[in-house]
C-alpha positions as CSV (number, residue, x, y, z in Angstrom):
1,M,-12.1,-4.4,-16.3
2,K,-10.2,-6.5,-18.6
3,Y,-8.8,-4.7,-21.8
4,S,-6.6,-6.1,-24.8
5,P,-4.0,-3.5,-26.3
6,Q,-6.3,-3.2,-29.5
7,E,-9.1,-2.2,-27.1
8,V,-7.0,0.5,-25.4
9,M,-5.5,1.9,-28.6
10,E,-9.2,2.3,-29.9
11,Y,-10.5,3.9,-26.8
12,V,-7.3,6.3,-27.2
13,R,-8.5,7.1,-30.8
14,E,-12.2,7.4,-30.0
15,E,-12.0,9.5,-26.8
16,D,-9.6,12.1,-27.8
17,V,-6.6,10.9,-25.5
18,K,-3.8,13.1,-26.1
19,F,-1.2,11.6,-23.6
20,I,-0.6,8.3,-22.1
21,R,1.2,8.0,-18.7
22,L,3.3,5.0,-18.2
23,A,3.2,4.5,-14.3
24,F,5.6,2.4,-12.0
25,C,7.1,2.6,-8.6
26,D,10.6,2.5,-7.2
27,V,11.6,-0.4,-4.9
28,F,10.2,1.9,-1.9
29,G,6.8,2.4,-3.6
30,K,7.3,5.9,-4.8
31,Q,5.1,6.4,-8.0
32,K,7.0,7.4,-11.3
33,N,5.6,7.7,-14.9
34,I,6.7,8.9,-18.2
35,S,4.2,10.3,-20.7
36,V,3.9,9.0,-24.5
37,M,1.7,10.3,-27.3
38,P,-1.0,8.2,-28.7
39,G,1.2,7.4,-31.7
40,E,3.7,5.5,-29.6
41,L,1.3,3.2,-28.0
42,P,1.5,0.4,-30.6
43,Y,5.4,0.5,-30.1
44,A,4.7,0.4,-26.4
45,F,2.7,-2.9,-26.4
46,E,4.9,-4.5,-28.7
47,Y,8.6,-3.7,-27.9
48,G,8.3,-1.4,-24.4
49,I,9.4,2.2,-23.8
50,P,12.9,2.5,-22.7
51,F,14.2,4.6,-19.5
52,D,17.0,5.2,-17.5
53,G,17.0,2.5,-14.6
54,S,20.0,4.0,-12.9
55,A,18.1,7.3,-12.2
56,I,15.4,5.2,-10.0
57,K,16.2,4.5,-6.3
58,G,16.9,1.0,-5.8
59,F,17.1,0.0,-9.5
60,S,19.9,-0.6,-11.7
61,D,23.6,1.1,-12.0
62,E,24.9,2.8,-14.8
63,S,26.4,-0.6,-16.2
64,R,23.1,-2.0,-16.7
65,S,20.8,0.9,-17.0
66,D,18.5,0.4,-19.8
67,L,15.1,-0.9,-18.7
68,L,11.6,-1.2,-20.5
69,L,8.2,-0.3,-19.5
70,H,5.4,-2.5,-20.8
71,P,1.9,-1.0,-20.3
72,D,-0.6,-3.5,-18.7
73,P,-3.7,-2.6,-20.7
74,D,-6.2,-4.0,-17.8
75,T,-5.0,-1.1,-15.5
76,L,-6.2,1.7,-18.2
77,N,-7.7,4.7,-16.2
78,V,-8.7,8.3,-17.2
79,L,-7.3,10.8,-14.9
80,P,-10.1,12.7,-14.2
81,W,-8.6,16.0,-13.0
82,R,-7.0,16.4,-16.5
83,P,-8.5,18.2,-19.2
84,E,-12.1,16.8,-20.8
85,H,-10.8,17.5,-24.2
86,G,-7.3,16.2,-25.0
87,K,-7.8,13.6,-22.3
88,V,-5.2,11.7,-20.1
89,V,-5.3,8.2,-19.3
90,R,-2.8,6.0,-17.1
91,M,-1.6,2.4,-17.2
92,F,0.6,0.6,-14.8
93,C,3.5,-1.1,-16.4
94,N,5.5,-4.3,-16.1
95,I,9.3,-3.8,-16.1
96,T,11.9,-6.0,-18.3
97,Y,15.5,-5.9,-19.3
98,P,15.9,-5.3,-23.1
99,D,16.4,-9.2,-23.7
100,G,12.9,-9.7,-22.3
101,R,13.8,-11.0,-18.8
102,Q,11.5,-9.7,-15.9
103,F,13.4,-6.8,-13.9
104,E,14.1,-8.5,-10.5
105,S,13.5,-5.0,-8.7
106,D,10.0,-4.7,-10.0
107,T,8.0,-4.9,-7.0
108,R,4.8,-5.3,-8.9
109,A,6.2,-8.5,-10.3
110,V,7.1,-9.7,-6.7
111,L,3.3,-9.3,-5.9
112,K,2.3,-11.0,-9.2
113,N,4.3,-13.9,-8.4
114,A,3.0,-14.1,-4.8
115,A,-0.6,-14.4,-6.3
116,A,0.1,-16.8,-8.8
117,E,1.6,-19.0,-6.1
118,A,-1.4,-18.8,-3.9
119,E,-3.4,-19.5,-7.0
120,K,-1.4,-22.6,-7.6
121,Q,-2.1,-23.9,-4.2
122,G,-5.8,-23.2,-4.6
123,I,-5.9,-20.3,-2.2
124,S,-7.3,-16.8,-3.0
125,F,-6.4,-13.7,-1.1
126,S,-8.1,-10.4,-0.8
127,F,-6.9,-7.1,0.7
128,G,-8.6,-3.9,1.7
129,S,-6.7,-0.6,2.7
130,E,-7.4,2.0,5.3
131,M,-5.1,4.8,5.0
132,E,-4.7,7.8,7.1
133,F,-3.3,11.1,6.2
134,Y,-2.9,14.8,7.4
135,L,-4.1,17.8,5.5
136,F,-1.7,20.5,5.9
137,C,-1.8,24.4,5.1
138,L,0.6,25.9,2.4
139,D,2.5,28.8,3.2
140,E,2.6,32.0,0.7
141,N,5.1,30.4,-1.5
142,G,2.9,27.1,-2.0
143,K,5.3,25.2,0.3
144,P,3.9,22.8,2.9
145,T,3.7,23.6,6.4
146,K,2.9,21.7,9.6
147,T,-0.2,23.8,10.2
148,P,-3.2,21.5,10.3
149,Y,-6.1,22.4,8.1
150,D,-8.3,22.2,11.1
151,N,-8.4,21.3,14.9
152,A,-11.3,18.7,14.6
153,E,-11.2,15.2,16.4
154,Y,-12.3,11.6,15.6
155,M,-15.4,11.6,13.3
156,D,-16.3,15.4,14.0
157,I,-18.3,17.1,11.3
158,A,-18.4,20.4,9.8
159,P,-17.7,23.0,10.4
160,E,-15.1,21.7,12.9
161,D,-14.1,19.3,10.4
162,K,-12.8,21.4,7.3
163,G,-11.7,18.3,5.4
164,E,-15.3,17.1,4.7
165,N,-15.4,18.7,1.3
166,V,-11.9,17.6,0.4
167,R,-12.7,13.8,1.2
168,R,-15.9,14.2,-0.6
169,E,-14.1,15.4,-4.0
170,I,-11.5,12.7,-3.2
171,C,-14.2,9.8,-2.9
172,L,-16.0,11.2,-6.0
173,T,-12.9,11.2,-8.1
174,L,-11.8,7.6,-7.3
175,E,-15.3,6.5,-8.1
176,Q,-14.9,8.1,-11.5
177,M,-11.6,5.9,-11.8
178,G,-13.6,2.9,-10.9
179,I,-12.4,2.6,-7.4
180,R,-15.1,2.0,-4.6
181,P,-14.4,4.1,-1.4
182,E,-16.3,2.0,1.7
183,S,-16.2,5.0,4.1
184,S,-14.6,8.3,4.9
185,H,-14.2,10.3,8.0
186,H,-11.9,12.9,10.2
187,E,-9.5,10.8,12.3
188,E,-8.1,11.6,15.9
189,G,-5.3,14.1,14.9
190,P,-5.9,17.6,13.8
191,G,-6.3,17.7,10.2
192,Q,-6.0,14.0,10.0
193,N,-8.5,12.1,7.8
194,E,-9.0,8.5,6.7
195,I,-10.7,6.5,3.6
196,D,-11.3,3.0,3.6
197,F,-11.8,0.6,0.6
198,R,-13.5,-2.6,-0.3
199,H,-11.6,-5.5,-0.6
200,S,-10.3,-6.9,-4.0
201,E,-7.9,-9.3,-5.3
202,P,-4.1,-8.4,-4.5
203,M,-2.9,-6.7,-7.8
204,T,-6.1,-4.4,-8.0
205,A,-5.8,-3.7,-4.3
206,A,-2.0,-2.7,-4.6
207,D,-2.6,-0.7,-7.9
208,N,-5.7,1.1,-6.3
209,T,-3.5,2.1,-3.1
210,M,-0.9,3.7,-5.5
211,T,-3.9,5.6,-7.3
212,F,-5.3,6.6,-3.9
213,Q,-2.4,8.4,-2.8
214,T,-1.9,10.2,-6.2
215,V,-5.4,11.3,-6.1
216,V,-5.5,12.5,-2.4
217,K,-2.4,14.7,-3.0
218,T,-3.7,15.8,-6.4
219,V,-7.1,16.8,-4.9
220,A,-5.6,18.3,-1.7
221,H,-3.2,20.4,-3.9
222,R,-6.1,21.6,-5.8
223,N,-7.7,22.9,-2.8
224,G,-4.5,24.8,-1.7
225,L,-3.5,22.0,0.9
226,W,-0.5,19.4,1.4
227,A,-1.4,15.7,2.0
228,D,0.9,14.1,4.4
229,F,1.1,10.3,4.6
230,S,4.1,10.1,6.5
231,P,4.2,7.8,9.7
232,K,4.3,10.7,12.6
233,P,3.9,14.1,10.9
234,L,3.2,15.7,14.3
235,K,5.3,14.8,17.3
236,N,2.3,14.8,20.0
237,F,-0.4,13.5,17.7
238,P,-1.6,10.2,16.2
239,G,0.9,8.8,13.4
240,N,-0.7,7.7,9.8
241,G,-1.3,4.0,9.8
242,F,-1.9,1.8,6.7
243,H,-4.3,-0.7,8.0
244,I,-4.4,-3.7,5.7
245,N,-7.7,-6.1,5.7
246,I,-6.9,-9.5,4.8
247,S,-8.9,-12.4,3.7
248,A,-8.4,-15.9,2.3
249,K,-10.4,-18.9,1.1
250,D,-9.6,-22.3,-0.6
251,E,-11.2,-23.5,-3.6
252,K,-14.1,-24.9,-1.6
253,G,-14.8,-21.6,-0.1
254,S,-13.5,-22.5,3.4
255,R,-12.1,-19.7,5.4
256,L,-8.6,-20.1,6.2
257,L,-8.2,-16.9,8.5
258,E,-6.6,-18.4,11.7
259,S,-3.9,-20.0,9.7
260,V,-3.3,-17.1,7.7
261,I,-3.4,-15.0,11.0
262,A,-0.7,-17.7,12.5
263,G,1.5,-17.2,9.5
264,I,1.8,-13.6,9.6
265,L,2.5,-13.5,13.6
266,D,5.2,-16.2,13.1
267,K,6.8,-14.0,10.3
268,I,6.1,-10.5,11.3
269,S,9.4,-9.4,12.8
270,E,11.2,-10.6,9.8
271,I,8.8,-8.6,7.4
272,T,8.5,-5.4,9.5
273,L,11.3,-3.5,7.6
274,F,8.8,-3.7,4.4
275,L,5.9,-2.7,6.3
276,N,7.8,0.3,8.3
277,P,10.7,1.1,5.8
278,D,11.9,4.2,7.3
279,E,13.3,5.5,10.8
280,Q,10.3,7.7,11.3
281,S,8.0,4.8,10.9
282,Y,9.2,3.6,14.3
283,K,8.2,6.9,16.2
284,R,4.6,5.8,15.3
285,L,4.7,2.2,16.9
286,G,3.5,1.9,20.3
287,S,1.5,5.0,20.8
288,S,-1.9,6.3,19.8
289,K,-3.3,2.7,19.0
290,A,-0.3,1.7,16.7
291,P,0.9,-1.7,18.0
292,E,4.0,-2.5,19.8
293,Y,3.4,-6.1,20.6
294,I,3.0,-9.4,18.7
295,S,-0.7,-10.4,19.4
296,W,-3.9,-10.8,18.2
297,A,-7.6,-10.6,19.2
298,E,-11.3,-10.0,18.1
299,G,-12.1,-6.1,17.9
300,N,-9.4,-5.0,20.0
301,R,-7.4,-2.0,18.6
302,S,-4.6,-2.3,20.7
303,Q,-3.4,-5.7,19.1
304,L,-1.2,-6.1,16.1
305,I,-3.8,-7.9,14.3
306,R,-7.7,-7.9,15.1
307,V,-10.6,-9.5,13.7
308,P,-13.2,-6.9,13.2
309,A,-16.9,-7.5,13.9
310,A,-18.2,-8.9,10.6
311,Q,-20.1,-11.8,8.9
312,G,-19.9,-14.0,6.0
313,E,-17.7,-12.7,3.1
314,Y,-16.6,-9.6,5.4
315,V,-14.8,-11.6,8.1
316,R,-11.2,-10.6,7.8
317,A,-8.1,-10.0,9.8
318,E,-6.8,-6.4,10.2
319,L,-2.8,-5.9,10.1
320,R,-2.6,-2.7,12.0
321,S,1.4,-2.2,12.1
322,A,2.0,-1.0,8.6
323,D,2.2,2.8,7.5
324,S,1.9,4.5,4.3
325,L,5.8,4.6,3.6
326,S,5.4,1.0,2.6
327,N,5.4,-0.4,-0.9
328,P,1.9,-2.0,-1.2
329,Y,3.3,-4.4,-3.5
330,L,5.9,-5.8,-1.1
331,A,3.6,-5.6,1.7
332,F,0.9,-7.7,0.2
333,A,3.4,-10.3,-1.4
334,L,5.0,-10.8,1.9
335,I,1.6,-11.2,3.8
336,I,0.4,-13.8,1.1
337,Y,3.8,-15.6,1.4
338,A,3.5,-15.8,5.2
339,G,-0.4,-16.5,5.3
340,L,0.7,-19.6,3.0
341,Y,3.3,-20.5,5.3
342,G,0.8,-20.6,8.2
343,I,-1.7,-22.6,5.8
344,K,0.9,-25.4,4.6
345,N,2.4,-25.8,8.2
346,N,-1.3,-26.0,9.7
347,L,-0.4,-23.2,12.3
348,T,-2.7,-22.2,15.0
349,P,-2.4,-18.5,16.4
350,P,-1.2,-18.3,20.1
351,P,-4.2,-17.6,22.6
352,K,-5.9,-14.2,22.2
353,A,-4.7,-11.1,24.2
354,N,-8.1,-10.1,25.3
355,I,-6.7,-7.1,27.2
356,N,-5.8,-3.4,26.6
357,L,-2.1,-3.5,25.8
358,F,-2.0,0.3,26.3
359,T,-3.0,0.1,29.9
360,A,-1.9,-3.5,30.7
361,D,0.6,-3.9,33.8
362,E,4.3,-4.8,33.1
363,E,4.0,-8.2,34.2
364,T,1.3,-9.1,31.8
365,L,3.3,-7.2,28.8
366,K,6.4,-9.3,29.7
367,A,4.7,-12.5,28.4
368,L,4.5,-10.9,24.8
369,K,7.3,-10.5,22.1
370,K,7.6,-7.1,20.7
371,L,7.9,-6.0,17.3
372,P,11.1,-4.5,16.1
373,L,11.1,-1.0,17.6
374,K,14.0,0.5,15.5
375,H,14.8,0.8,12.2
376,E,18.1,-0.9,12.7
377,D,16.6,-3.8,14.5
378,A,14.1,-4.5,11.6
379,V,17.1,-4.4,9.1
380,I,18.6,-7.1,11.2
381,C,15.6,-9.2,11.3
382,A,15.1,-8.9,7.5
383,E,18.9,-9.4,6.7
384,N,19.1,-12.7,8.7
385,S,15.5,-14.0,7.6
386,D,15.5,-17.0,5.2
387,F,11.9,-16.6,4.4
388,V,12.6,-13.0,3.5
389,K,15.6,-14.0,1.2
390,Q,13.3,-16.8,-0.6
391,Y,10.9,-14.2,-1.7
392,I,12.4,-10.7,-1.8
393,P,14.9,-10.5,-4.5
394,Q,18.4,-9.5,-3.2
395,S,18.6,-6.3,-5.2
396,V,15.4,-5.1,-3.2
397,L,16.6,-6.5,0.2
398,S,20.0,-4.6,-0.2
399,A,18.2,-1.4,-1.2
400,Y,15.9,-1.6,2.1
401,C,18.8,-2.5,4.2
402,K,20.9,0.4,3.1
403,K,18.1,2.9,3.4
404,I,18.7,5.3,6.4
């Protein structure tokens, strides 16, 4: 839904809205916000709301700490878990310096620039997310434990699957916010769950990914639980993946999937740091269906990229290496640029690896390149990448390369 600032202000007046949350995220994708009262909204739209950038990870230092939040009216959403009377709404924000210049470490702007570049070339991208998370019990002091909420397995049902009602509440809350879950089910790990989304244009998909994590954590907490999105919460069980479904077409409606896949495979080592940004991210790769090799195939879950069985507009590529510690704005932006690289250079992907890479013999595996499997290796690949330096602001790259 497209809104103008005037329509937002009318909605706030007519619907008894008492608080407006202005949301953004740090360079690592952790969501932040500041709340303002309705009377501040005209000022926010015209001038922006100031905040201290030096207090946000990866943003400014104390010497140029003043930054401004500018709410994006198109992202207006009611938070359904807040009171019905005296509603709370949320808008995502763009970030600028006081002189109006775009703040270079605003990762939402990085994605906006990538989508604009694709549009300029007559290419439209869509993304759909599949996000996994664990539900853990809280202790008597309300602190998270590592005790899973249940011991169910893949696609089990109640009563073994105790997360069924929690997932239902999450999906219904998302629907109230205009976000359409496609499916939900119990995953392989004890207390592990997955909810998938229909594809949408890049900015909407990234905003929805941020909203999804907030909703999951909020609903879990309301049910006396802790939602954990980290890549490897339990040592001997599957990690949490952030599977990214990608489709692309030109103005004639032609599908460009193979060129996009080829571009991603070509650049994947250089962008892995942004898909797997933490040391614990690398404890997940190479086990429990998380990829280790740079390969692709159709319908094969041992691959880095698989093309699921689908028809027509639902044909897509699924990138399986990312985890939920990644910043979706950066992840989607880099995938767009890698896809455009593949299209521009008319790349074709290598032969399909129609084998199970988790059971293949060593001789077969020697022919395949590996992803960076350590954080420090991913840092080196990113630091030495002209491709990354072309599209990721130096301030953001520096923040990621220093992150331990």
